[in-house]
N, C-alpha and C positions, 0 to 999 in steps of 0.2 A: 504494500500500500504506500502511495507516494506522499501521504500527509498524515498528521497525527489526528486520530479520531476522537470525537467527543461522545462519551457513552454515559447514559443515565441508567443507574443500576438500582432497582427497587428490591431491597433485601433487608430483613430484620435481624438476621444472624451474622455477627461479625466474622465468625470462622468461614462461613460460606462466601462472604464478600472477599475475604483474603484469598480463598481458594480460586474464585473466579479471576481475581486480579493476577494471581500467579500463573494461571493457565494462559491468559492472554499474553503475559510477558514471555512465557515459554514458547508461545507460537510466533513470537517476534512481531506482535501487533503493537505499534506505537499508539498509545491512547491516553486520554485523560478521563478517569472514571469519577463521576459524581454519584455518591451513594446517598440514598434516602430510604427511610423505613416506614413512613406513614403516608396516608393519602394526601394530607395537607402539604407535606414537604414535596411529594411527587408533583402535585398540581402547580406549586409555586415554581419549582425548577423548570417544569415543562412550559410554563407560561413565560418565563423570564428569558430563556435562551433556546437556541436550536441545537439539536443533537443528531448525530449520524445514526445512532441506533439506541433502542431501549431494551434493556434486559430486565426481566421481572420474575420473581418467585410466584408460584401459583397460590400458595396458602400463606396468608399474613394475618396478624391479629386485627380483626375489624375491617379487613380489606382483602381482596383477592386479585389474582392475575387477570381474570376476565373483565373486572371493573376497570383495572388499569388499562387494558386493551381498548375499552370503550372511550376512556379519556384521551388516549393517544389518537384514536380515530377522529375524535372531535377537535382536539387542540393542535395536533401535528399529523395530519393524515398521510403525509408522504414519508414519515419516519418508520423504518423497519422495526418490528416488535418480535422479540424472541423470548419464549418462556424458558426459564432455567429452574427446574424444580426436582425435588426428590420424591414427591408424592403424586405425580401426575399419572392418572390412569389412562387407559386407552380411550374411553368415552370422553374424558376431559380433553385429551389431546386433539381428538377429532373436532370437538366443539370449538376449541380455541382456533384451530385452523379455519373452520367455517366462519368464525367471527372476524377473521382478518389477520391473525397472527402469521408472521412470516415463517417461523419454525419453532421447534421446541427441542430442548436438550435436557437429559436427565443428569442430575448432579453426580451420579456414580459413573457417568460416561462423558466427562467434560472434555475428553479428547476430540469430541465432535463440535465443540464450541467455536474453534477457529474456522474450520470449513463452513460451518453454518453462518458465521458472521460474514465471511467473504461472499458466500452465495447471496445472503440478504442484501448486502451492499451492492452487489452486481445487479440484482433484480430491481433494487431501488433506482439505480442509475439507468437501467433499461426503461423503467417506467417513466422517469423524468424525460429521457430522450424521446420516448414515444409521445408523451403528453406535449412536449415542445413541438414536435413535428405535427401533431394533431392540431395544436393551436395555430401554428403557422399555416397549415392547410385550411383551417377554418377562416383565418384572416384573409387568406388568398381568395377563398370562395366568396367571402363577403365583399372583398374589393372587386372581384370579377362581376358579382351581381350588381354592385353599385355602378360599375362601368356599363353593363348591359342595360341597366335601368335609365341611365343618363344619356345614352346615345340617341341621336335623332333618327336613326334607322330603326324600323320595326323588325325585331328578331323573333323568329318562331322556330322551335325545334320539336321533333317528334321521334318516337322510337320506331323500330322496324315495323311495328303493327299499325303505325299511324296515330298513336296516342300522343297528345300534345304534352311535352315535358318542359317547354320554355315558351313564355309569352310575355315579352317585356313591356315597359310603360308605353313606348312609342307604338308598339303593335296594338295595345289596347286603345290608344287614342285614335289610330287609323281606323280601327274596326268599331269605334264608338262604344267600347265596353267599359264598365265601371272599374275602379281600383280593386285589385285582388281577384278579378274574374279571369279564369283560364278555361276557354271552351275545350270540350273533349275532342272535338273534331272541327275541321274547317270545310266549307262554311257551315254555319248553324242557324238557329232561329234568330240570332242577334243581327245578322247582316247578310247581304247578298254580294256575289262577285260576278262581274261582267267582263266581256272582252273590251278592248280599247275603245270601241265605239260607244260604250256605255249603255248599250241596249241588248246585246246578245249575251244571255246567261252562259256561264262556263259550266259545262257538264261535269259531273262528279269525277269521271275518269280523267278529266283534263285539269283538275285542280292542281295548283303548283306543287304541293307536297307529294301528291300522288305521282305526278310526273317525275319528280326528283327520285322518289323511292324506286321507280321503275328503271332508273339509271339515265333518264333523259337530261341533257344539259338545259339549264334555265339561266339565261343571261339577258338582263334588262328587258324582260317581257313586260309590256305595258298592260295594266289591268285597271278596272274601276271598281272600287269597293263602296257599297252603298249601305252604311250603317242604319239601323232602325232609328228614325226620328232625327237624324242629322244629315248634313250635306254630303254628297258623294265625294270620295277621295280618289284622285288619280295617282297610281303608284307604279314604280318600276320594281319588278321582282327579279331577284337573283338568288340562286340556291345551289346546293351541292349535296351529294350523298356523304354520309359519315361511315367510315370503315374502321374496324378495330385492328389490333396488331396482327390478327390472324387472317385479315382480308375479308372478314364477314361484314355484311351490311347491317349496321346496328341502328340506323336512323337517318334523318335528313335535317338540314338547317336551311331556313329561308330568310332572306333579308328583303325588307320592303322600304323603299325610299319614297316619301310623299312628295310628288312633284306638282301638286295641284296649283300652288301659287306660281311656280315657275311657268307652267303651261298657260296660266291666266295672263301673266306678264308678257309671255311670248306672243300670245294672241293679241293683246293690247298693242304691242309693238308692231306686229304685222298689220293690224288694222290702221294704226297711225301712219305707217309707211305707205299703205295703200291709199289712204286719204290724202297724204302729201303728194303722191304721184298723180292722183286724179286732180288734185288742186293745181298742180303745175300745168297739167294738160288743159284744164278748164281755163286757167289764167291766160295761157298762150292763145287758145282758141278765141277767148273773149277779146283779147287785144287786137288780133287780126280782124275779127268780125266788127269791132268798134270802128276801126279805120274804114271798113267798107260802108258801115252805116253812116259815118260822118260824111262820106262822099254822097251817098244816096240822099240823106236828109238835106244836105247843103244844096245839091242841085235841084231837088224838088222845091225847096223854098225859093231859090233863085229863079227857077222856071215860073213859079206862081207869081213872082214879083215883076216879071217882064211886062212892059207896056203892051206889047203885041199879043200877049197871051189871051186866048179866048176864055170864056167862063167854063167851058168844058175842059180846057187844058188846066185851068186852075183847080177844078174839082179833082181831076186825075192827080195833079201834083199834091193836093191835100191828102188824098188816099195813100199815095206813096209815102208821104211824111208820117201819116198816122201808123202805117205798117212798120216803118223804120223805128218809130218811137216805141211801139210794142216790142219789137225785136230788141231794142236797147234795154228794155226792162228785164228781158231774159239774160242779157249779158251782164247786167248789174248784179243779178243773182249769182251768176257764175263767179264774178269778181268777189262778191261777198263770201261765197264758199271758199274760194282760194285765198282769202285774206289779202287781196291785192287792190281793194278799192281805197280811194282816198277818203279819210275820215275828217270831220270838222269837230274835234272833241271840245267839250266844255264841262265845267263842273255842274252837275245836275242833281235835282231832287227827284228820285224815281217816283215818289208818291205824287208829285206834281205832274209828271209825264203821264202816269196812269189816269189821273183826274182829267187831263186834257183829252186823252184818247178814249175815255169811257163811252161817250155818246156814239162815237164812230164804231166802237167795238160792239155796242148793243145792236146797232143796225146790221153789223157784219154777221153776227151769230144768229140773228133771227129771234122771233118772239117765243119760240118753244124752248129756248135755252135760258135758264136763269143765270144772271151774272152777279157774282158777289165779289166785292173788293174789300180786302182786309189790310189797309196800310198800317205799318208799324209806327208808333210814335217814337220820336227821337231817332229817326232813321239817318244813318250816315249818308254823306253825299258820295257820288261817283263821278268819274271823269269819262265821258263817253260822248258819242255823236248822237244828239237827240233824235235826228231822223232815223238813224239806224236802230235805236232802241224802240222807236215806234214800229219799225218794220218787224223787229223781234216779237213784240206784243201781238201785232196783227197776224203774223205767220203762225204763232202758237195758238191764237184764238181760232183761226181758220182750221188748223189741224184738229183742235178739240171739237169744233162744230161738226166736222165730217165724221168724227168718231161717235157722235150722238145723233144718229139720223132720226130717232124718235123723241128727241129732246133730252134735257138733263140739266146739270148744274155746272157752271164754269166758275172757278174761284181763282182770283188773282190776289196774291199776298206778297208782302215784303217783310224783311227782318234783317237785323244785323247778325253776322256770323263771324266767328274767329276760329282759325285753325293753327294748331301748334306745329312746330318743326317736325318733319318725319311723318306727317299725316299721309296715310295711304287709303285708297278707296275711291269713292265716286266724287268726293269733293275736291277743291283745289289742292294741288300738291305743294304750292309755295305757302309757307307760314305767313300769317298776318290777318288783318281785318278785311272782311268782305261784306258786301250787301247782297242779300239773296232776293231774287225775284222768282216767285213760284206761280206756276199756272197748272191747275188741277181740273180734270174733267171726270165725269161719272160715266164715261163711254165704254166702248167694247173692250178696250185694253189691248195689249199685245203680248205674245209669248217672247221668250228670251231670244230666239232666233231672229224674229222680226225686229226686235229692239236693237240688235247688234248691227243692223244695216240702215237704220232710219236717217242717219246723217250723211249717207252716201248720196251724191247727186244722181238724179233720175231714178232713184229707187222709190217706188210707190206701191201701195196696196190698193189703190183706187182703180176703177175700171179705165180702160183706154179712153183717152179724151177727157177725163175728169181731173187730171192734175199733171203737172210737169215733173214732180219729184224733186223740185228744187227748194221747196219751202223750208224744210228743217235743215237742209245743208246750208242754206243761206243764214239761218239762225246760228248754226254752229260756227260759220266763218266770222260773222259779226262779233259774236261773243269772244272767240279766240283772239281776233285782232284787237279787241278792246282790253286784252289782258286777263280775261275771265275764263270761266269753265262752265260747262253745262252737264247736268246729269239727268237721267230719266229713270223713273221707277214705274213699272207697269206689270199687269198680269191679266190674262184673259178674263173678262167679265168684271174686273175690279177697277177699271178706269186707268188713267195715266197722270203722272205728275212730272212736270219738267221744272227743274230748279236751276236758275241761272245765277252764278256767283260772279260779281264784279268787284274789283279792288276798291275799297272805300277811300274817300278823300276827306278824312275827318277834320283835317286842319283848315279846310277851305269852305267858305259858305257857298251853298248851292244857289245858282241863279235860276229864276223862273224860266222855263222853256217857252220861247216865243217862236211861232211858226213864221218862217221867212216868206215874204210875198214873192210871187213870180216877177222877175225883172221886166220893166216896161221896155218896149222897142227903143233901141238906142238911136240917138241922132247921128247925122252924118259927121264924119271926121276929116281931118286933113293931115294928120301926123304921118311921119315916115316910119313904116313898119317893116321889119325883116322877118319873113316866115322861114323857119328852119325845120324841114321835114324831109325824111328820106323816102317816104311813100309819095310817088308822083301824083297819084289821084287826090290824095288828101291835100297835098301842097297846092294843087291846082284849084280845088274848090274853095279852100280857105283864102287863097290869094284873090280869087275872083270876087268872093263875097266882100272882102275889104275894099277892093278897087271900086266895086259898084257903089259903095257907100263913101267914096271920096278919099280914101287913104292912098298914100303913095307907098307902093308895095315893092319890096325887094325879095328875091327868093334865093334860098341856099339849100343845096342837096345834102350837105354835111356840115359839121361844126367848124372845120378848118376854113371852109369857104365863108361861113358866117362871121368868123373872127376877122378875116381879111376884108369883107365888105364893111364891117363896122369901123375898122381902122381907116379904110379909104374914105369913108364918109366924114369922119372927123377931120381928116387932112383937107378935104375939099370944102369944108365949112358946111356940109350937108349931113349933119349927124343923124344917125338912126335913133329915134326916140323910144321905140319899143321893139324888143325881140320876142317873137312868139315861137317857142321851140318845143319839139316833142321831148319827153323826159328820157326815153330809152331809144338810143341810136347807136350805131356802130362807131368805133373810133374814140374820140375824146369823150371822157365821162362828163356828166352834167355838172359836177362840182368844179372841175377844171374849166369848163366852158364859162360858168358864172364868174370865176375869178378873172379869167382873161378878158371877158367882155367889160367887166368893171374897170380893169386896168386900162383898156383901150378907150373906154367912154364912161367916166365915173358917174355921169348923170343918167345913164341908160336904164330903162326899166325892163324887167324880164317877166314874161307871162308864160307859164308852162302849160302844156296840154299832154294828155296821155290816155290811151285805152286801158292802161293799168299802171299801177305804181310799183316799181321794183322794190321789194320789201327791204333789201339791204340799203338802198339809197334812202328810203323813208326813215329807217332806223338811225341813219347818220345825220338826220336833220337837215339834209340839203334843201328840201323843198321849203323849209322855214326861212331860207335866206333869199327867196325870190319874192317878187311883188304880187304874184297872183297865180291861180291855177284854174284850169277849166277841164272838166272830165269829158272825154269822148264817149259816145257820140254826142255832139251838141248841135243845137239849132243855130241858124245864122243870127237870130235875135240874141240868144244866150252869148254867143261869141262876141258880138258887137258890144253888148252891155258890159262884158268882162273886160274888153279892151278899153272902153271908156273909163271904167272904174280903176283899172291899173294905171292908165295915163294920168288920172287925177290923183292917184295915190290913196283912193278910198277903199281899196280891197286888198286885204292881206290874208294869207292862210291863218286860221286860228292857231294860237300857240298851244 
């Protein structure tokens, strides 16, 4: 033995104590023996210090070896206990061993004491090592279970017969099961499992664990799990067979990764990219179409104004102009959807806008639809184009009316709203204060598939000829360009609610919205005007309209030519007073053109025109540095009125 042992010896006979000590010494066992004779002394020593072994006589005055054994089992259960007695019978020996004694030695055979002591110490060491290993294994199992419970992947294991042996927290959440629930088989009465389409049930022989137990590989198989009473979960399943050291199949393990949110975000991104692509196409088509409508509208009005025109010719020209004006309305909707129209924003009170449009809305929706308005007191102001907000209200009201063919109730409400950082869902993604405009109907409602397409241009559920499919896409574009967001909540038979969120302008007082009057026909002019337009037809009709009304007109096909003409006019003493230029043209950018024109002719005024406004230019604030803007297509009267305003300096784009 490598160390000195501590031995507690319970013995009332001094001769026997000495005999035991001598025996241990003769066996070469280095030890320190503490001798006690009574129960009180025994308990005191056992409680005060640790001993390597306890030796005890069987029969003591008022005390016995079995009682001592029970005390050791209670106070020092890991300590070996050896009975050393001269009166121990066979029955008593058996009883002591059953009660937990390590061994017994008769006093007339003390030559067995040394080997018995060594064996007891070896067994105690083995027990300690075993308990240490068991404790380490238990801790490892607890740690592993904690890891399995905390992982985000759902983990399921079964034995070779398909009986579930592991079902972690994530798996319970995916399947909608309460804490502590472990189904005996999959699937069960708690949930259903479908193919990736979410509609085709998976047959029992094709369940993931069954397939794995058959030896089939399962890698990133997409499934839809529908728990009872909760929303479906889309998961990727991956699993493998479990084989023991002999090569036998003893079970299977299945990992489920919930990808519901990722799929939803991917679908939102795909939808946003599709809308962006459609918007770009719509904006490009609208721009080119607006150029054509400008030509058609201009020539129709010029033709009607000719002195030699007959009444029949004037009627035809008016019909052409009316058709062009209606077509211009469609292109404005396309521009609104693609977020490329020019806005005239101002600080508004949405409650005031609703009040102004209420009478028009009542006529629009008809007598069989009840209109309720619920303006919120203390509503924040918003910064938006009042005309565009009116269009949002009208389009949503028309959409609601069409959803209530047998009548119903339309509710328009406002409220302040605030969103914290990191907000996800239907509301605005940017944190801050918003003003909510809600429009709710009691109509037929929509299913989720229909609702996912309603903001796409030309998508409509109405019969052919009953709608263009541009109403809600126009609303979407106006709201987005105004810095806001729109959400929809609907279900078949439960009506529809649209909520528009616009950033609030709490620090600025709202101005009452005043409807601008249609400009009166402009008087004749005499200023020198330079028309800069790369489209020959547009340049021709604009120049002709200005010349007919007395203006001296110069024409430039590109911006380099425009800069040269302005510089030459300054040198000759015949300065150009107004440059009328398209916003988007090849070559020199609009910002550089403005700088170079002002450098060549500091007093020159610049009036921009466009079939759309390039968003990047608008965001840079370039258009705020010019003297006026006119949206294509425009009538001759609108153009002339804008020219007069710009020359007088009475028209500026709203800041």
